[in-house]
Structure formats: C-alpha cells, structure tokens
C-alpha positions in Angstrom: -6.4 5.4 18.6 -8.8 3.0 21.0 -10.9 2.0 17.8 -7.4 1.4 15.7 -5.6 -0.8 18.5 -8.8 -2.4 19.0 -8.8 -2.9 15.0 -5.1 -4.1 15.2 -5.5 -6.6 18.2 -8.2 -8.0 15.6 -6.4 -8.3 12.6 -3.0 -9.9 14.5 -6.1 -12.9 15.8 -7.2 -13.4 12.3 -3.9 -13.4 11.2 -2.9 -16.4 13.3 -6.4 -18.1 12.8 -5.2 -18.0 8.7 -2.0 -19.4 9.8 -3.4 -22.7 11.8 -5.9 -23.5 9.4 -3.7 -23.4 6.5 -1.7 -26.0 8.1 -4.0 -28.1 9.6 -7.0 -28.0 6.7 -4.5 -27.8 4.1 -5.8 -25.1 1.8 -4.7 -21.5 1.6 -6.3 -18.6 3.8 -6.7 -15.3 2.3 -7.0 -11.9 4.7 -8.7 -8.6 3.0 -7.0 -5.9 1.5 -4.6 -4.5 3.6 -3.0 -1.1 4.0 0.8 -0.8 4.2 0.8 -0.3 8.2 -1.4 -3.8 8.7 1.2 -5.3 6.3 3.5 -4.4 8.6 1.6 -6.1 11.4 0.9 -9.2 9.3 4.7 -9.6 8.9 5.5 -9.1 13.0 2.9 -11.6 13.6 4.1 -13.8 10.6 8.1 -13.7 11.8 6.4 -14.7 15.3 4.9 -17.7 14.6 7.9 -18.8 12.6 5.8 -18.9 9.3 7.5 -18.4 5.9 5.5 -19.9 3.3 3.5 -16.7 2.7 2.7 -14.3 -0.2 1.3 -10.7 -0.4 -0.6 -9.7 -4.0 -2.5 -7.4 -5.0 -4.0 -8.7 -8.3 -1.0 -7.2 -10.2 2.3 -5.7 -10.3 3.0 -2.9 -8.4 -0.1 -2.5 -6.2 -0.2 -1.1 -2.9 -3.2 -2.7 -1.0 -2.5 -6.6 -1.0 -4.1 -9.2 0.4 -2.3 -11.5 2.5 -2.3 -15.5 1.5 -0.8 -17.9 3.7 0.0 -21.6 2.4 0.7 -25.1 3.7 4.4 -25.8 4.5 4.5 -27.5 1.6 2.3 -26.1 -1.0 3.8 -24.0 -3.2 2.7 -19.8 -3.0 0.4 -18.6 -6.2 -0.7 -15.9 -7.1 -3.5 -17.0 -9.2 -5.3 -18.2 -6.0 -6.0 -15.1 -4.8 -9.8 -14.4 -4.2 -9.3 -11.1 -6.5 -11.6 -10.0 -9.6 -10.8 -6.4 -11.1 -13.0 -4.9 -12.9 -12.2 -1.7 -15.6 -15.0 1.3 -15.2 -15.0 3.6 -18.4 -16.4 7.0 -18.9 -17.1 8.3 -22.3 -15.9 11.6 -21.6 -15.3 12.1 -18.1 -12.4 12.1 -16.1 -12.3 10.9 -12.1 -10.2 11.1 -9.5 -9.0 8.0 -6.8 -11.1 9.6 -4.5 -14.4 9.9 -6.5 -14.1 5.6 -7.8 -13.7 5.0 -4.1 -16.2 7.2 -2.7 -18.8 5.4 -5.2 -17.7 2.3 -4.3 -18.1 3.0 -0.4 -21.3 4.7 -1.3 -22.7 0.9 -2.8 -22.6 -0.3 0.9 -18.8 -1.9 0.2 -16.2 -2.6 2.9 -12.8 -0.4 2.6 -11.0 -3.8 3.4 -12.8 -5.5 0.0 -11.5 -2.8 -2.6 -7.5 -2.8 -3.1 -6.1 -0.4 -5.7 -8.1 1.7 -7.6 -5.8 2.5 -11.0 -7.0 5.6 -12.7 -5.5 6.8 -16.4 -7.7 9.1 -18.0 -11.6 8.2 -18.7 -11.1 4.5 -17.1 -10.2 3.1 -13.4 -9.2 -0.1 -12.8 -10.7 -1.8 -9.8 -9.4 -4.1 -7.8 -12.1 -5.6 -5.5 -12.5 -9.6 -3.7 -14.0 -11.8 -5.7 -17.1 -12.1 -3.4 -18.1 -8.1 -4.0 -17.1 -7.9 -7.9 -20.2 -9.3 -9.3 -22.2 -7.0 -7.3 -19.9 -4.0 -8.8 -20.8 -5.0 -12.2 -23.9 -4.9 -11.5 -24.9 -2.4 -9.2 -21.9 0.6 -10.6 -23.6 2.6 -12.8 -22.1 6.0 -12.6 -19.8 8.3 -10.7 -21.1 10.8 -9.5 -24.4 12.0 -11.7 -21.6 10.6 -15.0 -23.0 7.2 -16.6 -20.2 4.7 -16.4 -20.0 1.0 -17.9 -18.5 -1.4 -15.9 -16.6 -4.4 -17.3 -13.4 -7.2 -17.2 -10.2 -5.3 -18.1 -8.1 -6.3 -20.4 -5.0 -7.8 -19.9 -2.8 -4.5 -20.6 -4.8 -2.8 -17.8 -3.4 -4.8 -15.5 0.4 -3.8 -16.0 1.5 -0.4 -14.9 4.8 1.1 -15.5 6.3 2.5 -12.3 8.9 5.4 -12.7 10.8 7.5 -10.3 12.4 10.9 -9.9 15.7 11.3 -8.4 16.8 14.1 -6.7 19.9 14.7 -4.7 21.9 16.7 -2.1 23.2 17.0 1.2 21.8 16.2 5.2 23.3 16.7 8.1 22.7 13.5 9.7 20.4 10.0 8.8 18.0 11.3 11.2 14.1 10.9 9.9 13.7 14.4 10.7 16.4 15.2 8.5 15.5 13.2 5.5 11.9 14.4 6.0 12.8 17.8 5.4 14.8 16.9 2.2 12.3 15.2 0.6 9.4 17.9 1.5 11.6 21.1 1.0 10.8 22.0 4.2 12.5 23.3 7.4 13.4 20.0 10.3 10.8 22.1 12.8 7.9 21.3 10.4 9.6 17.7 9.3 9.1 17.3 13.0 5.9 18.5 13.2 4.5 16.0 10.5 6.2 12.8 12.0 5.3 13.4 15.6 1.9 13.8 14.0 2.2 10.3 13.3 2.1 11.3 9.6 5.7 9.8 8.4 6.2 6.2 8.4 9.5 4.1 7.7 9.4 0.7 5.8 5.6 0.6 6.4 5.3 1.4 10.2 4.3 4.8 11.2 7.4 6.4 13.2 7.1 9.5 15.4 10.4 9.6 16.3 12.2 12.7 15.2 15.6 10.7 15.9 15.0 7.8 14.4 18.0 6.7 12.2 17.1 5.7 8.1 19.6 2.9 6.5 19.8 2.8 2.8 17.5 1.6 0.9 14.4 2.3 3.3 11.2 3.5 2.2 10.0 6.4 3.7 6.0 7.5 2.8 5.5 11.1 3.9 1.2 12.0 3.5 0.7 14.6 0.9 4.5 13.9 -0.2 4.3 10.5 -1.5 6.5 7.3 -1.7 10.3 7.6 -1.3 13.7 5.6 -1.1 17.0 6.5 0.5 20.0 5.6 -2.5 22.1 3.2 -2.0 25.3 5.0 -2.0 25.9 8.0 0.5 29.5 9.9 0.8 30.4 12.7 3.3 31.6 15.9 1.4 34.5 17.8 3.3 32.2 20.1 5.1 31.0 16.6 6.8 27.4 16.6 5.4 26.3 13.8 4.2 25.2 13.6 0.2 22.2 11.1 -0.4 19.9 10.6 -3.8 16.1 10.0 -3.0 13.9 7.9 -5.3 10.2 9.3 -5.4 7.8 7.8 -6.8 6.0 9.2 -9.5 
C-alpha cells in the first residue's frame, strides 16, 4: 500500500509538471501509458488545475491503457502527436495469450509504463509501445517462450478493433454496488462484498471498497476476473418493488 501511495504521489507531481510545461513552453506533453486507476487520478489532478485542453489516447480506438496528452490552451489536441509506435508480433502457427506477450516484453527489461494494450488475434498480437522502446522491441523480440516470432509494423486494418457487448437483464433489490456486482457475477451479495472490500471492484475507473456505494445509470463497473460492464440507462420498478436493470458486458 505504501508503494502504491508513493507511486500515486509521484504521478500527481509529474502530471502537475506536465500541465505547467505545456503552457509555459507552448509544447504538448505526454505521460507514459496509464492504467484505468491512474487515468482516474489524472482526471482528478486536471480538474484541480482547471486544465481542459487534454486528450487520453492509446494508439487506436478502444484501447484501455492510455497516454495522457496535455496541450497548450490554444492548441488543438491531436492524437497523431502521441509518441506511440505499435508493432505486430507474428507466429507461424502458435497462438499465445496476453500474459505470454507481456511476459516476453518484461523479459526484455521494459517497464510496464512503456507498454500499452496488447491485442491478441490468433497467431498475431498488436503491441502498443512508446516510441522510445519500439525500435528496441523490433530488433530484440525474437520469440515468445521458445517459439520464434517475427516483429514488424502492423497493417492498418490491425489497428481497428470491433467492440461488442452481451446484454443481461434481471432484477436487483437496489442500486447498491454489492447488489449490482452480485448480479453481474451470478453470486451472492456476501461473495460480492468480499471482492469489493478486497479492492477488486472499480466504478468509473476508481477502486471502490464500500459495498453500499450507489451506482448510477451508465456507470462502468469492473470486477477482477469478471470483466468490464456498464449499467444500462433505463430502470423500472417491478410490482414486487425490485429494480429491473440491464447490464452490458464487454465481450
């Protein structure tokens, strides 16, 4: 916990410097890749500093790990300026998991903040990387485990990803987080509470440890091991005074 708090304080300080430098030197400033919790911290800092000219971008649409770009107040935000250089790693016949690719990248000595999303599709994975490590990976990543891979620039069509959702409808007693989480998991509220209090549930990218937190329409809920979901935008009350809801789960 102390290490995490120290890292968060460093992130806040770094973000504040980014805002000041972007304005004082009239040049956009970019963070490393941020996970969703760090993105939420960044948004808090930006609100406190009344900074509105910024953009989160991960190298393509629908990325989860994103860089923050802070731009001078009178400069248009531009995703093409982000220092992101994706690569495609290809195997002739073997398919690997996200963990396999990430492990091999970490084995090269990369820091996690240098690696964005890893999109796995069959025997190919698109690796979103910072510009400063991309050439190193291109020349240094020869295999995943013991299986040879080739690394090259991705095709344009490989930088597009279709997002689809499964829709699940049912009823809950209330919009408390433990009720919604239990519905998503198909488990009891007691089991849901255990995950919440353990810090394994986040709402709108912020970890929440209070089972009684009220969830609003459209909120994003992420439960470790159960994926990312959104509460639908319409709710009705049944004759038994329960709430009929719809959950959209990212596939």
